[in-house]
Each structure stands twice: as C-alpha cells, then as structure tokens.
C-alpha positions in Angstrom: 34.5 112.6 68.1 36.5 111.6 71.2 33.6 110.2 73.1 32.6 107.9 70.2 36.1 106.9 69.0 38.9 106.6 71.4 40.9 104.1 69.2 43.0 106.8 67.5 45.6 107.1 70.3 48.3 105.3 68.3 47.2 106.4 64.8 49.7 108.9 63.6 47.5 110.2 60.7 44.0 110.0 62.2 43.8 113.6 63.4 42.8 116.1 60.8 43.4 118.9 63.2 47.2 119.5 64.0 48.0 121.0 67.4 49.5 124.4 67.1 50.0 127.4 69.4 46.7 129.0 68.1 44.7 125.8 68.6 46.1 125.3 72.1 45.3 129.0 72.9 41.8 128.7 71.6 41.1 125.5 73.7 42.6 127.2 76.8 40.4 130.3 76.3 37.3 128.2 75.9 38.0 126.0 78.9 38.9 129.0 81.1 35.7 131.1 80.1 33.3 128.1 80.4 34.5 126.4 83.6 31.0 125.6 84.7 30.0 124.2 81.3 30.6 120.5 81.7 30.0 119.7 78.0 32.6 122.2 76.9 35.1 120.8 79.4 34.5 117.2 78.2 34.7 118.3 74.5 38.0 120.1 75.2 39.5 117.0 76.8 38.4 114.8 74.0 39.7 117.1 71.3 43.1 117.4 73.1 43.3 113.6 73.5 42.7 113.0 69.8 45.1 115.7 68.6 47.8 114.7 71.0 47.9 111.1 69.7 50.1 112.0 66.8 53.9 111.4 67.1 54.6 114.5 65.0 52.9 116.7 67.6 55.0 120.0 67.9 55.7 120.8 71.5 56.5 124.5 72.2 56.5 126.5 75.4 53.4 128.5 74.7 51.5 125.5 73.5 52.5 123.4 76.5 51.5 126.1 79.0 48.1 126.4 77.4 47.6 122.6 77.2 48.6 122.1 80.9 46.2 124.8 82.1 43.5 123.4 79.9 43.9 119.9 81.1 44.1 120.8 84.8 41.1 123.1 84.6 39.0 120.7 82.6 39.8 117.6 84.8 39.1 119.7 87.9 35.7 120.9 86.7 34.6 117.6 85.1 33.0 115.4 87.7 34.9 112.3 88.7 31.9 110.3 87.5 32.6 111.4 84.0 35.2 108.8 83.6 35.6 109.1 79.8 36.6 112.8 80.1 38.9 112.1 83.0 40.5 109.3 81.0 41.0 111.7 78.0 42.8 114.1 80.3 45.1 111.4 81.5 45.8 110.3 77.9 46.7 113.8 76.9 49.4 113.9 79.5 50.8 110.5 78.5 50.6 111.2 74.8 52.3 114.6 75.1 55.1 113.2 77.2 55.5 110.3 74.8 55.8 112.7 71.8 58.2 114.9 73.8 60.5 112.0 74.7 60.9 111.3 71.0 61.2 114.9 69.7 62.6 116.9 72.5 66.1 117.0 74.2 66.4 116.3 77.9 68.4 119.5 78.4 69.3 122.7 76.6 65.9 124.1 75.6 65.2 127.6 74.1 62.4 130.1 74.3 60.2 128.2 71.8 61.5 124.6 72.1 61.5 123.3 75.6 63.1 120.2 77.1 61.3 117.1 78.4 62.1 118.0 82.0 60.7 121.6 81.5 57.6 120.1 80.0 57.1 117.9 83.1 57.7 120.8 85.4 55.0 122.8 83.6 52.5 120.0 83.9 53.3 119.7 87.6 53.1 123.4 88.2 49.5 123.5 86.8 48.2 120.9 89.2 48.2 117.9 86.9 49.6 115.6 89.6 46.6 116.4 91.9 44.2 115.9 89.0 45.7 112.5 88.2 45.7 111.3 91.8 42.1 112.4 92.1 41.2 110.3 89.1 42.9 107.3 90.7 41.2 107.7 94.1 38.4 105.4 95.2 35.7 104.6 94.3 37.1 103.2 91.1 34.5 103.6 88.5 36.3 102.8 85.3 39.2 100.4 84.5 40.2 102.4 81.4 40.5 105.6 83.5 42.7 103.9 86.1 45.0 102.5 83.4 45.3 105.9 81.7 45.9 107.7 85.0 48.6 105.2 86.0 50.3 105.5 82.6 50.2 109.3 82.8 51.8 109.2 86.3 54.5 106.8 85.1 55.4 109.0 82.2 55.4 112.1 84.4 57.8 110.8 87.1 60.2 108.7 84.9 63.7 110.2 85.1 62.2 113.1 87.2 63.5 112.7 90.8 61.7 115.8 92.1 58.4 114.9 90.7 58.8 111.3 91.9 59.5 112.6 95.4 56.4 114.7 95.2 54.2 111.8 94.1 55.6 109.6 96.8 54.9 112.2 99.4 51.3 112.6 98.1 50.8 108.9 98.6 51.3 107.7 95.0 53.0 104.4 96.1 50.1 103.4 98.3 47.5 104.3 95.7 49.3 102.2 93.0 49.9 99.3 95.3 46.2 99.4 96.4 45.1 99.2 92.8 47.4 96.2 92.2 46.1 94.4 95.2 42.5 95.1 94.4 42.8 93.8 90.8 44.9 90.7 91.6 43.2 87.5 90.5 40.8 89.1 88.0 41.2 87.1 84.8 39.6 89.7 82.5 41.9 91.4 80.0 40.8 94.8 81.2 41.7 94.0 84.8 45.1 92.7 83.6 45.7 96.0 81.7 44.9 98.0 84.9 47.2 95.8 87.0 50.1 96.1 84.5 49.7 99.9 84.3 49.6 100.2 88.1 52.6 97.8 88.3 54.6 100.1 86.0 53.7 103.1 88.1 54.7 101.3 91.4 58.0 100.0 89.9 58.8 103.5 88.7 58.0 105.2 92.1 59.6 102.4 94.2 62.9 102.6 92.3 64.5 104.8 95.0 65.0 104.5 98.8 62.0 106.7 99.7 59.7 104.8 97.4 60.9 101.4 98.6 60.4 102.5 102.2 56.8 103.7 101.4 56.1 100.3 99.7 57.6 98.3 102.7 55.4 100.3 105.0 52.3 99.7 102.9 53.1 96.0 102.2 55.3 94.6 104.9 54.5 91.0 103.8 55.8 91.7 100.3 52.6 90.4 98.7 52.7 93.1 96.0 55.9 91.6 94.7 54.3 88.2 94.1 51.4 89.9 92.4 53.6 91.8 90.0 55.7 88.7 89.2 52.6 86.5 88.9 51.3 83.9 91.3 53.7 81.2 90.1 56.6 83.6 89.8 57.1 82.6 86.2 56.3 85.9 84.5 58.8 87.5 82.1 56.8 90.6 81.1 58.6 93.9 80.7 57.0 95.1 84.0 58.0 92.0 86.0 61.6 92.3 84.6 61.7 95.9 85.5 60.5 95.0 89.0 63.2 92.4 89.3 65.8 94.9 88.2 64.7 97.2 90.9 64.6 94.5 93.6 68.1 93.4 92.5 69.4 96.8 93.6 67.5 96.8 96.9 69.7 97.4 100.0 67.7 94.8 101.8 69.4 91.4 101.3 66.1 89.6 101.7 64.7 91.5 98.7 67.7 90.5 96.6 67.3 86.9 97.7 63.6 87.0 96.7 64.5 88.5 93.3 67.1 85.7 92.8 64.5 83.1 93.6 62.0 84.6 91.2 64.6 84.7 88.4 65.7 81.1 89.0 62.3 79.6 89.3 60.6 81.9 86.8 62.5 83.7 84.0 65.5 81.3 83.9 63.2 78.3 83.8 60.8 79.4 81.2 62.5 81.9 79.0 61.1 81.8 75.4 63.6 84.0 73.6 67.2 85.0 73.6 66.3 88.4 75.0 64.6 86.8 78.0 67.5 84.5 78.6 69.9 87.4 78.4 67.7 89.4 80.8 67.7 86.5 83.3 71.4 86.1 83.3 71.9 89.8 83.6 69.6 89.9 86.6 71.4 87.1 88.3 74.7 88.8 87.5 73.6 91.9 89.3 72.9 90.1 92.5 75.6 87.5 92.2 77.9 89.3 94.7 75.5 88.2 97.4 76.4 84.8 98.8 72.8 84.0 99.6 71.8 84.6 96.0 74.6 82.4 94.7 73.4 79.7 97.1 70.0 79.9 95.6 71.4 79.4 92.1 73.5 76.4 93.2 70.9 74.8 95.5 67.9 75.1 93.1 67.6 71.8 91.1 68.9 72.4 87.6 69.3 76.1 88.0 73.1 76.2 87.3 72.6 73.8 84.5 70.0 76.2 82.9 72.6 78.9 82.9 75.0 76.7 81.0 72.2 75.6 78.7 71.4 79.2 77.8 75.0 79.9 77.0 75.1 76.7 74.8 71.8 77.6 73.1 72.8 81.1 72.1 76.6 80.9 71.5 76.6 83.8 69.0 74.7 86.2 71.2 77.5 88.4 72.7 75.4 90.1 75.4 74.2 86.8 76.7 77.7 85.3 76.7 79.1 88.3 78.4 76.5 88.2 81.2 76.9 84.4 81.5 80.7 84.5 81.8 80.5 87.4 84.4 77.9 85.4 86.4 80.0 82.2 86.3 83.0 84.1 87.4 81.2 85.4 90.5 79.9 81.9 91.2 83.4 80.5 91.2 84.7 83.2 93.4 81.8 82.9 95.8 82.2 79.2 96.0 85.7 79.6 97.5 85.6 79.2 101.3 87.0 81.8 103.7 90.3 79.9 103.6 90.5 80.3 99.8 89.8 76.7 99.1 86.7 75.7 97.2 83.7 74.3 99.1 82.4 70.9 98.1 80.3 71.5 95.0 80.4 68.7 92.5 78.5 70.6 89.9 81.2 73.2 89.4 84.5 73.1 87.6 83.4 70.6 85.0 84.8 69.9 81.6 81.5 71.2 80.2 82.1 74.6 81.7 85.7 74.7 80.4 84.5 73.9 76.9 81.7 76.5 77.0 84.0 79.3 78.1 86.7 78.3 75.6 84.0 78.5 72.8 83.1 82.0 73.9 86.8 83.0 73.6 87.0 81.6 70.1 83.7 82.9 68.8 83.9 86.4 70.1 87.6 87.1 69.5 86.9 90.6 68.3 84.5 91.6 71.2 86.7 93.0 73.9 83.7 93.3 76.3 83.0 89.6 75.9 86.7 88.6 76.0 87.2 90.6 79.3 84.7 88.4 81.2 85.4 85.2 79.4 89.1 85.5 80.4 88.2 86.4 83.9 85.7 83.5 84.1 88.2 80.9 83.0 90.9 82.4 85.3 88.6 82.1 88.3 87.5 78.6 87.3 91.1 77.5 87.0 92.2 79.1 90.3 89.2 78.0 92.4 89.2 74.4 91.1 92.8 73.8 90.3 93.1 70.4 91.9 90.0 69.1 90.2 91.0 70.4 86.7 94.7 69.3 87.0 93.4 65.8 87.7 91.3 65.7 84.6 93.4 65.1 81.5 90.6 66.2 79.2 90.3 69.6 80.8 94.0 70.2 80.9 94.3 69.1 77.3 91.5 71.5 76.3 93.2 74.3 78.1 96.5 73.4 76.5 95.0 73.6 73.1 93.3 76.9 73.8 96.5 78.7 74.8 96.9 79.8 71.1 93.3 81.3 71.2 94.0 83.1 74.4 97.2 84.7 73.0 95.3 85.5 69.7 92.6 87.3 71.7 95.2 89.2 73.6 96.8 90.4 70.4 93.5 91.2 68.8 92.3 93.3 71.8 95.7 94.7 72.7 94.3 98.1 73.4 91.8 96.8 76.0 93.2 97.1 79.4 90.7 94.7 81.0 91.3 92.0 78.4 95.1 92.2 78.9 94.6 92.2 82.7 92.4 89.1 82.8 94.3 87.2 80.1 97.5 87.8 82.0 95.8 86.5 85.1 94.5 83.5 83.2 98.0 82.6 81.8 99.3 83.0 85.3 96.7 80.5 86.6 97.5 78.1 83.8 101.2 78.3 84.5 100.6 77.2 88.1 98.1 74.5 87.2 100.5 71.9 85.7 104.1 71.8 84.6 103.1 70.8 81.0 101.0 73.9 80.7 103.8 76.0 81.9 106.1 74.5 79.3 103.5 75.1 76.6 103.3 78.7 77.6 107.0 79.0 77.4 107.3 77.3 74.0 104.3 79.1 72.5 105.7 82.6 73.5 102.5 83.1 75.5 104.4 84.8 78.4 106.2 87.0 75.9 102.8 88.6 75.3 102.5 89.3 79.0 106.0 90.9 78.8 104.8 93.1 76.0 101.8 94.1 78.0 104.0 94.9 81.0 106.5 96.9 79.0 104.1 98.6 76.6 101.4 99.6 79.1 104.1 100.5 81.6 103.1 102.2 84.7 100.5 104.6 83.5 97.6 102.2 83.6 95.4 100.8 86.4 96.8 98.6 89.1 94.9 95.5 88.0 96.7 94.8 84.8 100.0 95.5 86.4 99.2 93.1 89.3 98.2 90.2 87.0 101.1 90.8 84.6 103.5 90.8 87.6 102.0 87.6 89.0 102.3 85.8 85.6 105.9 87.0 85.0 106.9 86.1 88.6 105.7 82.5 87.9 108.3 82.4 85.1 111.1 84.1 87.1 113.2 81.0 86.6 112.9 81.1 82.9 116.0 82.8 81.4 114.2 84.0 78.2 111.5 85.8 80.2 114.0 87.3 82.6 116.2 88.4 79.7 113.2 90.1 78.1 112.6 92.1 81.2 116.3 92.9 81.8 116.1 96.2 80.0 116.3 99.7 81.4 112.5 100.0 80.8 111.7 96.8 82.5 113.9 97.5 85.5 112.5 101.0 85.8 108.9 99.7 85.8 109.7 97.1 88.5 111.3 99.7 90.7 108.3 102.0 90.1 106.2 99.1 91.4 108.2 99.0 94.6 107.7 102.8 95.0 104.0 103.2 94.1 102.7 99.9 95.5 105.0 99.5 98.4 101.9 99.1 100.7 100.7 96.1 98.7 102.7 93.0 99.8 101.7 90.8 96.9 103.0 93.4 94.4 106.2 93.9 96.3 106.8 90.1 96.5 106.4 89.7 92.7 108.5 92.7 91.9 111.3 91.6 94.2 111.3 88.1 92.8 111.7 89.4 89.2 114.3 91.9 90.2 116.2 89.2 92.0 116.1 86.9 89.0 117.1 89.7 86.6 120.1 90.6 88.8 121.2 86.9 88.8 120.9 86.3 85.1 122.3 89.5 83.6 125.5 91.4 84.4 124.2 94.4 82.4 121.1 94.5 84.4 123.1 94.4 87.7 125.1 97.4 86.4 121.8 99.2 85.6 120.4 98.6 89.1 123.7 99.7 90.6 123.6 102.9 88.6 120.1 103.6 89.8 120.6 104.8 93.4 116.9 104.2 94.0 117.4 100.5 93.8 119.0 100.0 97.3 116.7 102.6 98.9 113.5 101.1 97.6 114.4 97.5 98.3 115.5 98.2 101.9 112.4 100.4 102.4 110.1 97.5 101.3 112.0 95.1 103.6 111.3 97.3 106.5 107.7 97.9 105.6 107.0 94.1 105.0 109.2 92.6 107.7 106.6 89.9 108.2 107.0 88.6 104.7 109.7 85.9 104.6 109.5 85.9 100.8 110.2 89.6 100.5 113.2 89.3 102.9 114.6 86.3 101.0 114.3 87.9 97.5 115.6 91.2 98.7 118.6 89.7 100.3 119.3 87.8 97.1 118.9 91.0 95.0 121.2 93.1 97.3 123.8 90.3 97.4 123.8 90.2 93.5 124.5 93.9 93.2 126.9 94.2 96.2 129.8 95.3 94.0 132.4 98.0 94.7 130.7 101.2 95.9 127.3 99.6 96.1 128.4 97.6 99.1 128.9 100.8 101.1 125.6 102.1 99.9 123.8 99.0 101.1 125.5 99.3 104.5 124.7 103.0 104.7 121.0 102.5 103.9 120.7 100.0 106.7 121.4 96.8 104.9 123.3 95.2 107.9 120.4 96.1 110.2 118.0 94.2 107.8 120.4 91.2 107.7 120.5 91.0 111.5 116.7 91.5 111.7 116.2 88.8 109.1 118.5 86.4 110.9 116.6 87.0 114.2 113.1 87.0 112.8 113.5 84.0 110.4 116.1 81.9 112.2 114.2 78.7 111.3 113.7 79.6 107.6 116.7 78.2 105.7 115.8 80.0 102.5 116.0 83.4 104.2 119.1 82.5 106.1 121.0 81.4 102.9 120.4 84.8 101.2 121.0 86.8 104.4 124.4 85.1 104.8 125.2 85.7 101.2 124.7 89.4 101.6 126.5 89.4 104.9 129.6 88.0 103.3 129.7 91.1 101.1 128.9 93.6 103.8 131.6 92.3 106.2 134.3 94.2 104.3 132.7 97.6 105.0 131.5 97.0 108.6 133.3 99.2 111.1 135.5 97.5 113.7 133.1 98.5 116.5 130.2 96.6 114.9 130.0 93.0 116.1 128.2 90.5 113.9 130.0 87.2 114.8 127.3 86.1 117.2 124.7 86.4 114.5 126.7 84.3 112.1 127.3 81.6 114.8 123.6 81.7 115.6 122.6 80.9 112.0 125.2 78.2 111.6 124.1 76.5 114.8 120.5 76.5 113.7 121.1 75.0 110.3 124.0 72.6 110.7 122.5 70.2 108.1 122.2 72.9 105.4 125.4 72.8 103.4 124.9 76.1 101.7 124.2 78.0 104.9 127.2 76.4 106.5 129.3 77.4 103.5 128.1 81.0 103.6 128.6 81.2 107.4 132.2 80.0 107.1 132.8 82.6 104.3 131.4 85.3 106.6 133.6 84.2 109.4 136.6 84.1 107.1 135.8 87.7 106.1 135.6 88.7 109.8 138.8 86.9 110.6 140.6 88.9 108.0 139.7 92.2 109.7 142.1 91.6 112.6 143.0 89.7 115.8 140.1 91.0 117.8 137.6 89.4 115.4 139.6 86.1 115.4 139.4 86.0 119.2 135.7 86.9 119.1 135.1 84.0 116.7 136.8 81.6 119.0 135.0 83.0 122.0 131.6 82.4 120.4 132.5 78.9 119.4 133.3 79.6 115.8 136.1 77.1 115.6 133.8 74.3 116.7 131.2 75.4 114.2 133.7 75.2 111.3 135.2 71.9 112.4 131.7 70.3 112.9 130.6 71.7 109.4 133.7 70.1 107.8 133.0 66.8 109.5 129.2 66.8 108.7 129.7 67.9 105.1 132.9 66.0 104.3 131.7 65.4 100.7 131.5 69.1 99.9 134.8 70.2 98.4 133.7 73.9 98.4 132.8 73.8 102.0 136.1 72.1 103.0 138.1 74.6 101.1 136.4 77.5 102.8 136.8 75.8 106.2 140.5 75.2 105.7 141.1 78.8 104.5 139.1 80.2 107.4 141.0 78.0 110.0 144.2 79.1 108.3 143.3 82.8 108.8 142.2 82.2 112.4 145.5 80.4 113.1 147.5 83.6 112.7 146.3 84.5 116.2 148.3 82.4 118.7 145.5 81.9 121.2 143.1 80.8 118.6 145.7 78.7 116.9 146.0 76.5 120.0 142.2 76.0 120.0 142.3 75.0 116.3 145.3 72.7 116.8 143.2 70.5 119.1 140.9 69.8 116.1 143.6 69.7 113.4 142.2 66.2 112.4 139.4 68.0 110.6 142.0 69.4 108.2 143.8 66.1 107.5 140.5 64.3 107.2 139.5 66.8 104.5 142.9 66.3 102.7 142.5 62.5 102.6 138.7 62.6 101.6 139.5 64.6 98.5 143.1 63.7 97.9 142.7 63.2 94.2 140.0 65.7 93.1 140.8 69.1 94.6 144.2 70.7 94.3 143.0 73.9 95.8 141.7 72.1 98.9 145.1 70.6 99.4 146.8 74.0 99.2 144.4 75.6 101.7 144.8 72.6 104.1 148.6 72.6 103.9 148.6 76.4 104.5 146.5 75.9 107.6 148.8 73.2 108.9 151.9 75.3 108.2 150.4 78.2 110.2 149.2 76.0 113.0 152.7 74.4 113.3 154.1 77.9 113.9 152.5 77.7 117.4 154.7 75.7 119.7 151.7 74.3 121.6 150.5 72.6 118.4 153.8 70.7 117.7 153.0 67.6 119.6 149.6 67.3 118.1 150.8 67.8 114.5 153.8 65.5 114.8 151.6 62.4 115.0 151.6 59.8 112.3 148.2 60.7 110.8 149.2 64.3 110.0 152.6 63.4 108.4 151.0 60.5 106.6 148.3 62.8 105.1 150.9 65.3 103.9 153.0 62.5 102.3 149.9 61.0 100.6 149.0 64.4 99.2 152.5 65.0 97.9 152.5 61.7 96.0 148.9 62.2 94.7 149.8 65.7 93.4 153.4 65.0 92.4 152.9 67.0 89.2 152.1 70.2 91.0 155.0 72.3 92.2 152.6 74.4 94.2 151.4 71.5 96.3 155.0 70.2 96.7 156.1 73.6 98.0 153.2 74.0 100.3 153.7 70.5 101.8 157.4 71.1 102.3 156.7 74.3 104.1 154.2 72.6 106.4 156.6 69.8 107.1 159.4 72.3 107.9 157.2 74.0 110.6 156.0 70.7 112.0 159.5 69.1 112.2 161.2 71.6 114.5 160.2 72.4 118.0 162.1 75.5 119.2 160.9 75.1 122.8 162.5 71.7 123.2 165.2 72.4 120.5 164.2 69.0 119.0 163.7 67.8 115.5 161.1 65.2 114.4 162.5 61.9 113.2 162.2 61.3 109.5 160.9 58.1 107.9 161.9 56.5 104.6 158.6 57.4 102.8 158.9 61.0 103.9 162.5 61.3 102.7 161.6 59.6 99.4 158.8 62.0 98.6 161.0 65.0 99.5 163.8 63.9 97.1 161.2 63.0 94.5 159.8 66.6 94.6 163.4 68.0 94.2 164.0 65.8 91.2 160.7 66.5 89.6 161.0 70.3 89.9 164.7 71.1 89.5 163.8 74.5 88.1 161.4 75.5 90.9 163.1 77.8 93.4 160.3 77.4 95.9 160.5 73.6 95.9 164.3 73.5 96.0 164.6 76.1 98.7 161.9 74.6 101.0 163.4 71.1 100.5 166.9 72.3 101.5 165.5 74.1 104.6 163.6 70.9 105.6 166.5 68.6 105.0 168.9 70.8 106.9 166.5 70.9 109.9 166.4 67.1 109.8 170.2 66.9 110.1 170.0 68.1 113.7 169.0 64.6 114.7 171.7 61.9 114.3 169.3 59.2 113.2 168.0 61.4 110.5 171.5 62.0 109.1 172.1 58.3 109.0 168.9 57.7 107.1 169.7 60.5 104.6 173.2 59.1 104.0 171.7 55.8 103.1 169.8 57.3 100.2 172.3 58.2 97.4 169.7 60.4 95.7 169.8 62.9 98.6 173.3 64.0 97.8 172.6 64.4 94.1 169.4 66.4 94.8 171.3 68.7 97.1 174.1 69.2 94.7 171.7 70.1 91.9 170.0 72.7 94.1 173.4 74.1 95.1 174.3 74.5 91.4 171.1 76.0 90.2 170.2 78.3 93.1 173.5 79.1 95.0 172.2 82.3 96.5 169.1 80.7 98.0 170.1 77.1 98.5 173.9 77.2 98.7 174.3 77.6 102.4 171.7 75.1 103.5 172.7 72.5 100.8 176.4 72.8 101.7 175.5 72.4 105.4 
C-alpha cells in the first residue's frame, strides 16, 4: 500500500512483512523478469520502501545484493515522471543504511553479516549512485523526491571517502548547490525540507578539499553559505552548525573568518539552549588560533561579553566550561603583541574573568579535562595582563584566596599530566605577579606540590610539564626550603638530564642551571653529589658553549662550577675547557657585572691548576678596570691576582707590567670601607713585594696600606696583620726605605700597636716591620727613634713577657736602634728599657741573650 500510505517510514511495527533473504530474492526475480512492466517496478519499490522502514531490518549479504539490484533496476525502468516510485527507491537506500548504521559494525564482517562500508560498496556497484543523481536532475517535478534523493546520497557518502569522491566527480556538489539556490526564499515547509536535505548533502560532500574546491568553483561569491545559515545568519539548526564546523576547518582564512562572523552574530547571540551555547563556544574555539577570527570576537559589540555570559549561565556544564576556558586562553595569547606585551584591550583581564575561571576550578575539581583548560586559561590571563591584575587589589586578593583550590585540584588530578603542567605554569605566573602571592605560595606549600610533580613524573613525561615545573621552581630558587627539597640524588639527576636532553632549548637550560647553582650553594651534600657525577662538569660547560649568547646561562654556570670547584674537580673543570669559557665570558660580557662576578669567582679556583705557560693576568686586569665601582668584582679580581702572584716571580712581574699594582691600590682607595677587600689587597701586595722589581713599584704607593690600617684600626686584626706583613716585605727592598721611614708610616704602625696591645701577633708583626724599616744597609744608617715609638716597644715587651716572638723581635729592633748615638741616649733615659731587656735575657737567653746584652 506504498502509493497510498507513505507515512510508515519511521514506524517500527507498521510492516507486517519482514524482510528476509527469500523476500528479497522474490522481489529481485520479479523486478528482473518484468523490467518493462512499469506497475510491477513501482509496486516493488513501494514494497521495499515500507519493509525497509523497520529498525529491526536484518541486513545480510545475499539480501543486500538482491535489494541493491532490485532498486537500481526498478528506478532505471521507472520513468522519472513517476516521482512517487523514484522517491520510494531513494527511501529504501536511506532506510537500509540507517538500519545498517545501528545494527552493523563498520569493519570485520562475515559471509552472512556484512559491514556498513561493504553495504555502501554493494549499493554503489549496482548503479545506485547514478539512479539517485538521475532522480535529482532537472526538471524537478517533486519536492519529496528531491528530499529523499538528497537524504539517500548523504547516507551513502557519509564516512565513505571513495564514494564521496565518486559523487563529487559526478557533479554531486553542483547538483546539491543548485537545489539549495533554487529553493532559497520559498517559505513553504516542503521547500524548507528540500533545502535542508540538500544542505546536508552539500555539507557532507564539501567536507574535504576536493568538495570544497568544487563548491568554490560553482559558488565563487559564497552565496550558498548564506543560504544554509539563513539570510540573517542567526540559524542554529544541526545542518547550519555542521556547515559552520566544516567552514571552521577550511584552509582558506576568509572562510574561517566568515564562519566566525556567523557564530558571533548568529549562534552566540541567539542560542536557546545549553547545547547551542556549547556548540557556539566550541566553534569559536576551533578557529580561535586565527588572529582575524579573534579580532571579530573582540570587535563585535558585546560578543566577548556573551562568551562570559554563557559561562556564567551554565556553570555546571563541564563541556561548555571547558570550551569557554580554552577559547579565553587563546584570546589572551592572541591579544599579546609581537613583543609579548598585551595590546590595548580594555575589555580583557577583568576581575569578572578571574572570578569566572576560579569558579570553574572550584566547581569542576574532579574533571581533569576541565581543570586542564581552566588552569591554562588563568595562567595565560595572569601572564598577559600581569600589570593590570597586579594593580587591582580585588583580583590579586581573589587569586591569593584561590591558591588552596589550585593546589587541591593538582592533588585531585595528580595523574593528569596536562593538569600538572598548566597548574605548575599558573603557580609560576602567580609567583612572578606580586611578592605577597609568592610568599603565600611558599607558606601554603604550593610550590612543594610542583616539587612533587617534578620528582614523581621525573623525566619520562612530555616536555611541557617539565618546562612549567622548571620555570616555577626556578622562580623560587632563592627559597632554601624549595632548594633543599630538590637537593637529592633524584632531583640533581633530573636537572642534569634536562641539560642533556633539552640542551637545545635555552629556556630549559637557563632554569636548570639556576636551580643547580642554587642547590650547589645551599647544600654541601648536593655539591658532593654533583662532584661525584662526572657528567656535571661536562654538561654544564657543553651548555655554556651551545648558549654562549645567554648571559644568564653563563652567570649561573660560572656560579655552579665555582661552588663545586673542590679538590680534583678543579682539574676536571680546567680539562673540560672551563678556563676557555671564563675568558670567553669575560670577553663577551665585559659590561655585565653579574657575569663578571661569577667568572672571577671561578677563575680564583682555576688559577691553582693553570700551567705556567697560560697567561690570564690581562683578562683579570681587564675585568677590574671595567668594573672599578663594583666591590665584589674588585675583591675577586684581587684574589685572582693574589693566586697568580703565588705561582712565581714571572707572574708577579706580569701583574706589574699590566698595571695590576695600580688596580689594587685604586681598589683599596675606592673601597676603603670594605675590610675584606683591604685585607685581600694587603695580602696581594705583600705577595707581590717578594719580587724586588715589583716591590719598588708598590713602595711608591705604600700609603694605600697605611691608609687601610688607620681606616680600620679598631675593627680588623687580620687586616693589620696583612698590612704589617706587606710593610715588612716592602722594607726589605732598599729603594723603599726612604718612602717607608716617613712619619705617616711609623705613626700608623705605632697606632696599630697601641690599638691592638692585647694581641701578641700584632705586636710581633709590627716589631718585624719596624726592624726592616729602621735599618738601611746601603747607607749603613739607622732611623732615629721617638719617645712614643720606644714606649710602645717597651710596652709590648712588658705585656708579653712569655712571648718569644715579641721578645726576640723587640731585642733585634732595640739593638739596631743603638747604632745611632741619639737613640742610645733616648733609650738610657727610659728606665723601663733596661728592665725589659734584662727580663728577655733571663727568659730567652738562647734567642735574646746576645742582642739584649749588646
């Protein structure tokens, strides 16, 4: 009764005749034997249409082959003017494929049970495609026929690339587009049904490069797209959404822009359900990597606000929140200019956005897929609008309160790599936003979770989580607790593995070097662990060579190597090219004081293993000259020069030749308040003074030593000892006698002796310096002694009667003074002199007897 009742298509129980192999074979025989009988062909198509409408239709290989032959034969021999019969044939194809998609597998069929793809191939092999296209050809005599033919073609080519290609080649795109164009504007329901069916066919055929090319050729003005979406662009039907999905993936940027405009002005503006809102955000997300599409979202009045409204309206809908957070994340990244700074966009980075994203994190704590994008979204928002957020106390307060929720989400989704990655990046961004947020992260153990991620996930996971964790931990490299947590064999091993595997990635290397440097500074055990790992030195120096343009890597690497430059490791550093890197760092970053400080620190350690034929003095002088205001650099340069001077006379003369003496003297004058620098300066001059030629040069600037003594006469005994030692050695050179015998030098020594009259070491050193200064062997003359000098000498002998050093040096000095008549007279006038000499003679006859008796 097909001709009279075609309403049974969707009625599962309407057909009293169940399709079977026998029924299909009988129909096939009848159709084949009576090709010229129009009535039999029409009846066969009607019967197959009604029987195929049931969902429980069994689909076997023999039945399908008979059906396909029958349909193709009947549709071919029925005139096109018999639209009802042609329509029945189209519906048989659509119904059979609909049932097959429910009951059959896509692959893995058997002899009796075939797959969906095999079913489609059988239909195509029997000429069904040609029959369907013939039914769709002009002149169009029946709307129902056109709709049924389009539905059949759509079902046939869905998920069937070969059949789709065949249909495209046969002109299917142009036919479907022509139908859409012809039926555009007709208000009748039947016309709308035809237009929707043709739209589904066109969307299905165009969803590939060949199909889109065919459509562009047929419709260069893109009028078909407007027809599918509706004249006003506000349609949200399944077909229009499917069309927008396809256009979102188009390689043509203009097609994606058009799709974005349609979503913004249509679906996003007038969605009527959570599903439509989710679909709109998902569509925008798919095209949000295009800057033009992002501009449409931001430039359309109220468009961005509608995205936020959708997220606020459906807070419990996970899919919508996930799409929304991912979309916002891309918007924030796209809004950053080429220089990494946000463009002016007042609507972005608001407190409202922060609150929306934080609500997502709280409500969907157990959804790792949502947390992944919520964390990424908030991270990008914080990074891209850091200055705006840090200036808003409400936003920073909200972020501060949410740290616990972020940590909780990390713990809840600890097995999700992406959540751990994005949460680590978010905590990193928060740490760099304000100091109060950084303190909160430290006190709340937030960073400890990142340490756990770093150590637990180790080095077997993707680069992203490692990168974010490294960045976050590097931001806390000055925090002892965090560094201590990483200072284990596992932590050090992972960081060294970072240097090995990601050595090409400068940002990874910078962070790993910063952490290794901090660990080596805070922990002696960690230093020993690094020293025992021979890879440490090799990897660090290799990264320094590879990233010679990174001042940060050079600085942190120098600091790390200086910290582990102990015992045999010093030689290892030198052998692997550490000195070459130091000289390269000095040369390439001469103006960078941070690099120079660490380079000089390492150089001080390497000097001891440098061969005598390697000359580094000029490099040290170069650094010192370039940074005369930097106390630490001056100190390290003086230490390095001292280490060089200790290697022999050739180094001493090289230091003098390159102006090293002037560098030291000027540093002592410029940094007169630095006890540490003055001590190193005096000891270095003392060492240099053992070379007679250099000693004469130093003697001309001996005031630097006495100025240092007076400047710190009360607060540094060690400085006095180093200075007195230098004066004693300088006085051993005859050319320096006249300079040192002036009032200022003697006065400085006397003042120091009185100031440190409780130290036998200072007294002994001062007596030795005076002894060398007092006698000039070239003139055979002795310096005249004054009352205050004699008093301090006698005072020293009386204060330290048991000190052999003090007694012996005093007797030597007093004996030398006796070679001048005026000195003898002065000594006789002081009765304490005789008593002091007598006591020295009694206590130390072997050492003091001869001189005291004299």
